Biopython code that builds the backbone (N, CA, C, O; Angstrom):
import numpy as np
from Bio.PDB.StructureBuilder import StructureBuilder

atoms = [
    (1, "MET", "N", (-1.330, 15.939, 1.658)),
    (1, "MET", "CA", (-0.711, 15.570, 0.396)),
    (1, "MET", "C", (-0.124, 14.168, 0.506)),
    (1, "MET", "O", (0.284, 13.724, 1.580)),
    (2, "LEU", "N", (-0.095, 13.502, -0.605)),
    (2, "LEU", "CA", (0.424, 12.150, -0.694)),
    (2, "LEU", "C", (1.743, 12.215, -1.449)),
    (2, "LEU", "O", (1.800, 12.727, -2.567)),
    (3, "GLY", "N", (2.810, 11.692, -0.834)),
    (3, "GLY", "CA", (4.114, 11.697, -1.485)),
    (3, "GLY", "C", (4.167, 10.728, -2.655)),
    (3, "GLY", "O", (3.281, 9.891, -2.824)),
    (4, "GLY", "N", (5.205, 10.850, -3.451)),
    (4, "GLY", "CA", (5.368, 10.036, -4.637)),
    (4, "GLY", "C", (5.428, 8.544, -4.359)),
    (4, "GLY", "O", (4.824, 7.753, -5.084)),
    (5, "THR", "N", (6.151, 8.148, -3.314)),
    (5, "THR", "CA", (6.271, 6.725, -2.998)),
    (5, "THR", "C", (4.929, 6.156, -2.571)),
    (5, "THR", "O", (4.552, 5.066, -3.003)),
    (6, "ARG", "N", (4.212, 6.870, -1.736)),
    (6, "ARG", "CA", (2.903, 6.372, -1.276)),
    (6, "ARG", "C", (1.895, 6.364, -2.417)),
    (6, "ARG", "O", (1.063, 5.461, -2.491)),
    (7, "ALA", "N", (1.952, 7.339, -3.296)),
    (7, "ALA", "CA", (1.059, 7.347, -4.455)),
    (7, "ALA", "C", (1.345, 6.144, -5.353)),
    (7, "ALA", "O", (0.417, 5.492, -5.829)),
    (8, "GLU", "N", (2.614, 5.850, -5.584)),
    (8, "GLU", "CA", (2.989, 4.690, -6.401)),
    (8, "GLU", "C", (2.574, 3.395, -5.711)),
    (8, "GLU", "O", (2.110, 2.461, -6.365)),
    (9, "LEU", "N", (2.737, 3.337, -4.409)),
    (9, "LEU", "CA", (2.331, 2.156, -3.655)),
    (9, "LEU", "C", (0.831, 1.916, -3.819)),
    (9, "LEU", "O", (0.409, 0.781, -4.043)),
    (10, "LEU", "N", (0.028, 2.964, -3.712)),
    (10, "LEU", "CA", (-1.419, 2.821, -3.903)),
    (10, "LEU", "C", (-1.747, 2.387, -5.323)),
    (10, "LEU", "O", (-2.672, 1.602, -5.533)),
    (11, "ARG", "N", (-0.999, 2.889, -6.296)),
    (11, "ARG", "CA", (-1.219, 2.473, -7.684)),
    (11, "ARG", "C", (-0.944, 0.979, -7.829)),
    (11, "ARG", "O", (-1.710, 0.258, -8.468)),
    (12, "LEU", "N", (0.160, 0.519, -7.227)),
    (12, "LEU", "CA", (0.521, -0.894, -7.289)),
    (12, "LEU", "C", (-0.513, -1.777, -6.596)),
    (12, "LEU", "O", (-0.678, -2.945, -6.949)),
    (13, "LEU", "N", (-1.196, -1.220, -5.623)),
    (13, "LEU", "CA", (-2.171, -2.002, -4.875)),
    (13, "LEU", "C", (-3.529, -2.083, -5.565)),
    (13, "LEU", "O", (-4.540, -2.374, -4.925)),
    (14, "ALA", "N", (-3.550, -1.828, -6.859)),
    (14, "ALA", "CA", (-4.744, -2.144, -7.640)),
    (14, "ALA", "C", (-4.969, -3.657, -7.563)),
    (14, "ALA", "O", (-6.086, -4.142, -7.743)),
    (15, "GLU", "N", (-3.877, -4.395, -7.289)),
    (15, "GLU", "CA", (-3.923, -5.830, -7.010)),
    (15, "GLU", "C", (-3.328, -6.055, -5.621)),
    (15, "GLU", "O", (-2.432, -5.322, -5.203)),
    (16, "GLU", "N", (-3.819, -7.055, -4.914)),
    (16, "GLU", "CA", (-3.255, -7.397, -3.610)),
    (16, "GLU", "C", (-1.780, -7.770, -3.782)),
    (16, "GLU", "O", (-1.426, -8.515, -4.695)),
    (17, "ARG", "N", (-0.931, -7.248, -2.903)),
    (17, "ARG", "CA", (0.507, -7.520, -2.999)),
    (17, "ARG", "C", (1.106, -7.686, -1.596)),
    (17, "ARG", "O", (0.586, -7.168, -0.608)),
    (18, "THR", "N", (2.206, -8.418, -1.549)),
    (18, "THR", "CA", (2.932, -8.595, -0.290)),
    (18, "THR", "C", (3.895, -7.432, -0.070)),
    (18, "THR", "O", (4.201, -6.673, -0.989)),
    (19, "THR", "N", (4.359, -7.314, 1.161)),
    (19, "THR", "CA", (5.367, -6.305, 1.476)),
    (19, "THR", "C", (6.614, -6.522, 0.629)),
    (19, "THR", "O", (7.181, -5.564, 0.103)),
    (20, "THR", "N", (7.041, -7.769, 0.495)),
    (20, "THR", "CA", (8.243, -8.083, -0.284)),
    (20, "THR", "C", (8.078, -7.685, -1.741)),
    (20, "THR", "O", (8.993, -7.113, -2.334)),
    (21, "ASP", "N", (6.929, -7.978, -2.320)),
    (21, "ASP", "CA", (6.669, -7.616, -3.713)),
    (21, "ASP", "C", (6.677, -6.101, -3.886)),
    (21, "ASP", "O", (7.262, -5.585, -4.839)),
    (22, "LEU", "N", (6.037, -5.397, -2.977)),
    (22, "LEU", "CA", (6.025, -3.933, -3.056)),
    (22, "LEU", "C", (7.438, -3.363, -2.943)),
    (22, "LEU", "O", (7.801, -2.449, -3.683)),
    (23, "ALA", "N", (8.227, -3.899, -2.028)),
    (23, "ALA", "CA", (9.605, -3.422, -1.857)),
    (23, "ALA", "C", (10.405, -3.620, -3.142)),
    (23, "ALA", "O", (11.146, -2.733, -3.565)),
    (24, "ARG", "N", (10.252, -4.781, -3.750)),
    (24, "ARG", "CA", (10.975, -5.068, -4.990)),
    (24, "ARG", "C", (10.545, -4.107, -6.102)),
    (24, "ARG", "O", (11.388, -3.560, -6.814)),
    (25, "ARG", "N", (9.261, -3.907, -6.247)),
    (25, "ARG", "CA", (8.751, -3.049, -7.314)),
    (25, "ARG", "C", (9.096, -1.572, -7.095)),
    (25, "ARG", "O", (9.352, -0.843, -8.053)),
    (26, "LEU", "N", (9.101, -1.136, -5.836)),
    (26, "LEU", "CA", (9.417, 0.260, -5.512)),
    (26, "LEU", "C", (10.921, 0.507, -5.363)),
    (26, "LEU", "O", (11.372, 1.652, -5.312)),
    (27, "ARG", "N", (11.689, -0.586, -5.294)),
    (27, "ARG", "CA", (13.146, -0.519, -5.108)),
    (27, "ARG", "C", (13.521, 0.183, -3.800)),
    (27, "ARG", "O", (14.391, 1.053, -3.746)),
    (28, "VAL", "N", (12.812, -0.247, -2.749)),
    (28, "VAL", "CA", (13.092, 0.225, -1.394)),
    (28, "VAL", "C", (13.127, -0.999, -0.485)),
    (28, "VAL", "O", (12.818, -2.108, -0.920)),
    (29, "SER", "N", (13.498, -0.802, 0.762)),
    (29, "SER", "CA", (13.556, -1.920, 1.704)),
    (29, "SER", "C", (12.152, -2.301, 2.181)),
    (29, "SER", "O", (11.213, -1.509, 2.100)),
    (30, "ALA", "N", (12.036, -3.521, 2.675)),
    (30, "ALA", "CA", (10.766, -3.975, 3.249)),
    (30, "ALA", "C", (10.391, -3.097, 4.448)),
    (30, "ALA", "O", (9.211, -2.827, 4.671)),
    (31, "ALA", "N", (11.378, -2.655, 5.209)),
    (31, "ALA", "CA", (11.106, -1.782, 6.357)),
    (31, "ALA", "C", (10.489, -0.459, 5.899)),
    (31, "ALA", "O", (9.590, 0.068, 6.554)),
    (32, "THR", "N", (10.967, 0.071, 4.786)),
    (32, "THR", "CA", (10.405, 1.309, 4.245)),
    (32, "THR", "C", (8.973, 1.094, 3.808)),
    (32, "THR", "O", (8.108, 1.927, 4.082)),
    (33, "VAL", "N", (8.708, -0.016, 3.129)),
    (33, "VAL", "CA", (7.335, -0.334, 2.719)),
    (33, "VAL", "C", (6.455, -0.466, 3.957)),
    (33, "VAL", "O", (5.332, 0.038, 3.973)),
    (34, "SER", "N", (6.946, -1.130, 4.983)),
    (34, "SER", "CA", (6.164, -1.298, 6.210)),
    (34, "SER", "C", (5.796, 0.040, 6.832)),
    (34, "SER", "O", (4.682, 0.208, 7.328)),
    (35, "ALA", "N", (6.719, 0.990, 6.808)),
    (35, "ALA", "CA", (6.429, 2.316, 7.349)),
    (35, "ALA", "C", (5.351, 3.014, 6.516)),
    (35, "ALA", "O", (4.431, 3.620, 7.066)),
    (36, "HIS", "N", (5.469, 2.927, 5.207)),
    (36, "HIS", "CA", (4.465, 3.540, 4.332)),
    (36, "HIS", "C", (3.106, 2.866, 4.485)),
    (36, "HIS", "O", (2.081, 3.544, 4.551)),
    (37, "THR", "N", (3.092, 1.543, 4.540)),
    (37, "THR", "CA", (1.806, 0.855, 4.660)),
    (37, "THR", "C", (1.149, 1.149, 6.008)),
    (37, "THR", "O", (-0.076, 1.228, 6.093)),
    (38, "ALA", "N", (1.943, 1.309, 7.050)),
    (38, "ALA", "CA", (1.376, 1.659, 8.357)),
    (38, "ALA", "C", (0.674, 3.017, 8.289)),
    (38, "ALA", "O", (-0.416, 3.186, 8.837)),
    (39, "ALA", "N", (1.299, 3.975, 7.620)),
    (39, "ALA", "CA", (0.693, 5.303, 7.490)),
    (39, "ALA", "C", (-0.584, 5.241, 6.645)),
    (39, "ALA", "O", (-1.593, 5.859, 6.987)),
    (40, "LEU", "N", (-0.531, 4.495, 5.547)),
    (40, "LEU", "CA", (-1.706, 4.373, 4.677)),
    (40, "LEU", "C", (-2.833, 3.612, 5.363)),
    (40, "LEU", "O", (-4.008, 3.927, 5.170)),
    (41, "ARG", "N", (-2.476, 2.614, 6.161)),
    (41, "ARG", "CA", (-3.474, 1.874, 6.933)),
    (41, "ARG", "C", (-4.122, 2.793, 7.959)),
    (41, "ARG", "O", (-5.338, 2.759, 8.150)),
    (42, "GLY", "N", (-3.312, 3.613, 8.620)),
    (42, "GLY", "CA", (-3.827, 4.560, 9.607)),
    (42, "GLY", "C", (-4.776, 5.585, 9.004)),
    (42, "GLY", "O", (-5.678, 6.082, 9.678)),
    (43, "ALA", "N", (-4.565, 5.897, 7.723)),
    (43, "ALA", "CA", (-5.430, 6.847, 7.023)),
    (43, "ALA", "C", (-6.663, 6.169, 6.421)),
    (43, "ALA", "O", (-7.510, 6.830, 5.820)),
    (44, "GLY", "N", (-6.760, 4.845, 6.586)),
    (44, "GLY", "CA", (-7.904, 4.118, 6.058)),
    (44, "GLY", "C", (-7.838, 3.844, 4.567)),
    (44, "GLY", "O", (-8.854, 3.534, 3.947)),
    (45, "LEU", "N", (-6.634, 3.959, 3.977)),
    (45, "LEU", "CA", (-6.492, 3.780, 2.529)),
    (45, "LEU", "C", (-6.152, 2.360, 2.120)),
    (45, "LEU", "O", (-6.361, 1.985, 0.966)),
    (46, "ILE", "N", (-5.627, 1.557, 3.048)),
    (46, "ILE", "CA", (-5.321, 0.156, 2.748)),
    (46, "ILE", "C", (-5.701, -0.709, 3.941)),
    (46, "ILE", "O", (-5.867, -0.220, 5.058)),
    (47, "THR", "N", (-5.835, -1.998, 3.680)),
    (47, "THR", "CA", (-5.970, -2.986, 4.741)),
    (47, "THR", "C", (-4.845, -3.994, 4.566)),
    (47, "THR", "O", (-4.304, -4.161, 3.473)),
    (48, "THR", "N", (-4.508, -4.652, 5.647)),
    (48, "THR", "CA", (-3.438, -5.643, 5.627)),
    (48, "THR", "C", (-3.928, -6.889, 6.344)),
    (48, "THR", "O", (-4.527, -6.811, 7.417)),
    (49, "SER", "N", (-3.667, -8.034, 5.739)),
    (49, "SER", "CA", (-3.984, -9.314, 6.365)),
    (49, "SER", "C", (-2.737, -10.189, 6.310)),
    (49, "SER", "O", (-1.780, -9.880, 5.600)),
    (50, "ARG", "N", (-2.758, -11.266, 7.057)),
    (50, "ARG", "CA", (-1.609, -12.176, 7.099)),
    (50, "ARG", "C", (-1.955, -13.472, 6.375)),
    (50, "ARG", "O", (-3.074, -13.980, 6.461)),
    (51, "ALA", "N", (-0.962, -13.990, 5.659)),
    (51, "ALA", "CA", (-1.054, -15.314, 5.036)),
    (51, "ALA", "C", (0.270, -15.997, 5.340)),
    (51, "ALA", "O", (1.242, -15.857, 4.598)),
    (52, "GLY", "N", (0.292, -16.737, 6.440)),
    (52, "GLY", "CA", (1.555, -17.315, 6.884)),
    (52, "GLY", "C", (2.501, -16.202, 7.314)),
    (52, "GLY", "O", (2.163, -15.389, 8.174)),
    (53, "LYS", "N", (3.684, -16.168, 6.713)),
    (53, "LYS", "CA", (4.673, -15.133, 7.040)),
    (53, "LYS", "C", (4.441, -13.844, 6.274)),
    (53, "LYS", "O", (5.013, -12.809, 6.616)),
    (54, "ASP", "N", (3.610, -13.894, 5.242)),
    (54, "ASP", "CA", (3.431, -12.730, 4.372)),
    (54, "ASP", "C", (2.354, -11.785, 4.882)),
    (54, "ASP", "O", (1.321, -12.209, 5.401)),
    (55, "ALA", "N", (2.622, -10.488, 4.722)),
    (55, "ALA", "CA", (1.606, -9.465, 4.939)),
    (55, "ALA", "C", (1.047, -9.113, 3.571)),
    (55, "ALA", "O", (1.795, -8.742, 2.666)),
    (56, "LEU", "N", (-0.267, -9.230, 3.419)),
    (56, "LEU", "CA", (-0.931, -8.941, 2.152)),
    (56, "LEU", "C", (-1.673, -7.620, 2.272)),
    (56, "LEU", "O", (-2.500, -7.437, 3.165)),
    (57, "HIS", "N", (-1.370, -6.712, 1.372)),
    (57, "HIS", "CA", (-1.949, -5.373, 1.405)),
    (57, "HIS", "C", (-2.916, -5.204, 0.244)),
    (57, "HIS", "O", (-2.694, -5.726, -0.849)),
    (58, "ARG", "N", (-3.995, -4.464, 0.499)),
    (58, "ARG", "CA", (-4.940, -4.134, -0.573)),
    (58, "ARG", "C", (-5.536, -2.761, -0.298)),
    (58, "ARG", "O", (-5.629, -2.327, 0.850)),
    (59, "ARG", "N", (-5.934, -2.090, -1.362)),
    (59, "ARG", "CA", (-6.560, -0.775, -1.227)),
    (59, "ARG", "C", (-7.973, -0.919, -0.676)),
    (59, "ARG", "O", (-8.619, -1.951, -0.857)),
    (60, "THR", "N", (-8.441, 0.116, -0.010)),
    (60, "THR", "CA", (-9.833, 0.155, 0.444)),
    (60, "THR", "C", (-10.673, 0.887, -0.598)),
    (60, "THR", "O", (-10.137, 1.480, -1.535)),
    (61, "ALA", "N", (-11.968, 0.842, -0.430)),
    (61, "ALA", "CA", (-12.889, 1.536, -1.333)),
    (61, "ALA", "C", (-12.658, 3.045, -1.306)),
    (61, "ALA", "O", (-12.944, 3.738, -2.283)),
    (62, "LEU", "N", (-12.148, 3.542, -0.205)),
    (62, "LEU", "CA", (-11.878, 4.975, -0.085)),
    (62, "LEU", "C", (-10.932, 5.461, -1.178)),
    (62, "LEU", "O", (-11.093, 6.572, -1.682)),
    (63, "VAL", "N", (-9.953, 4.650, -1.548)),
    (63, "VAL", "CA", (-8.996, 5.024, -2.591)),
    (63, "VAL", "C", (-9.739, 5.240, -3.912)),
    (63, "VAL", "O", (-9.477, 6.210, -4.623)),
    (64, "GLY", "N", (-10.655, 4.345, -4.234)),
    (64, "GLY", "CA", (-11.432, 4.491, -5.458)),
    (64, "GLY", "C", (-12.234, 5.794, -5.472)),
    (64, "GLY", "O", (-12.313, 6.471, -6.497)),
    (65, "LEU", "N", (-12.822, 6.133, -4.339)),
    (65, "LEU", "CA", (-13.567, 7.385, -4.242)),
    (65, "LEU", "C", (-12.659, 8.593, -4.428)),
    (65, "LEU", "O", (-13.019, 9.545, -5.120)),
    (66, "LEU", "N", (-11.496, 8.554, -3.817)),
    (66, "LEU", "CA", (-10.548, 9.669, -3.934)),
    (66, "LEU", "C", (-10.051, 9.824, -5.370)),
    (66, "LEU", "O", (-9.940, 10.940, -5.878)),
    (67, "LEU", "N", (-9.753, 8.698, -6.021)),
    (67, "LEU", "CA", (-9.262, 8.754, -7.396)),
    (67, "LEU", "C", (-10.362, 9.262, -8.337)),
    (67, "LEU", "O", (-10.079, 10.002, -9.279)),
    (68, "ARG", "N", (-11.586, 8.872, -8.086)),
    (68, "ARG", "CA", (-12.695, 9.294, -8.938)),
    (68, "ARG", "C", (-13.015, 10.770, -8.757)),
    (68, "ARG", "O", (-13.363, 11.464, -9.713)),
    (69, "ASN", "N", (-12.892, 11.249, -7.500)),
    (69, "ASN", "CA", (-13.264, 12.627, -7.199)),
    (69, "ASN", "C", (-12.081, 13.576, -7.150)),
    (69, "ASN", "O", (-12.260, 14.786, -7.007)),
    (70, "GLY", "N", (-10.876, 13.040, -7.266)),
    (70, "GLY", "CA", (-9.680, 13.860, -7.121)),
    (70, "GLY", "C", (-9.231, 14.435, -8.370)),
    (70, "GLY", "O", (-8.229, 15.151, -8.396)),
]
sb = StructureBuilder()
sb.init_structure("model")
sb.init_model(0)
sb.init_chain("A")
sb.init_seg("    ")
for serial, (resi, resn, name, xyz) in enumerate(atoms, 1):
    if name == "N":
        sb.init_residue(resn, " ", resi, " ")
    sb.init_atom(name, np.array(xyz, "f"), 0.0, 1.0, " ", f" {name:<3s}", serial, name[0])
structure = sb.get_structure()
């Protein structure tokens, strides 16, 4: 099962977003977002790349398949 925060995070990642942006939108700390993104990355649902100091997160194709078939 996917918790409410992680489900909202995946919804927000319809567009590439930084950890800071996600934290602001979810009204949680950057550390909390980092923990959630680590779990989602481990499940193959997101990828993360670096742009300078920023971590940029985006959904994988797997999310689209799950949303379509779920």
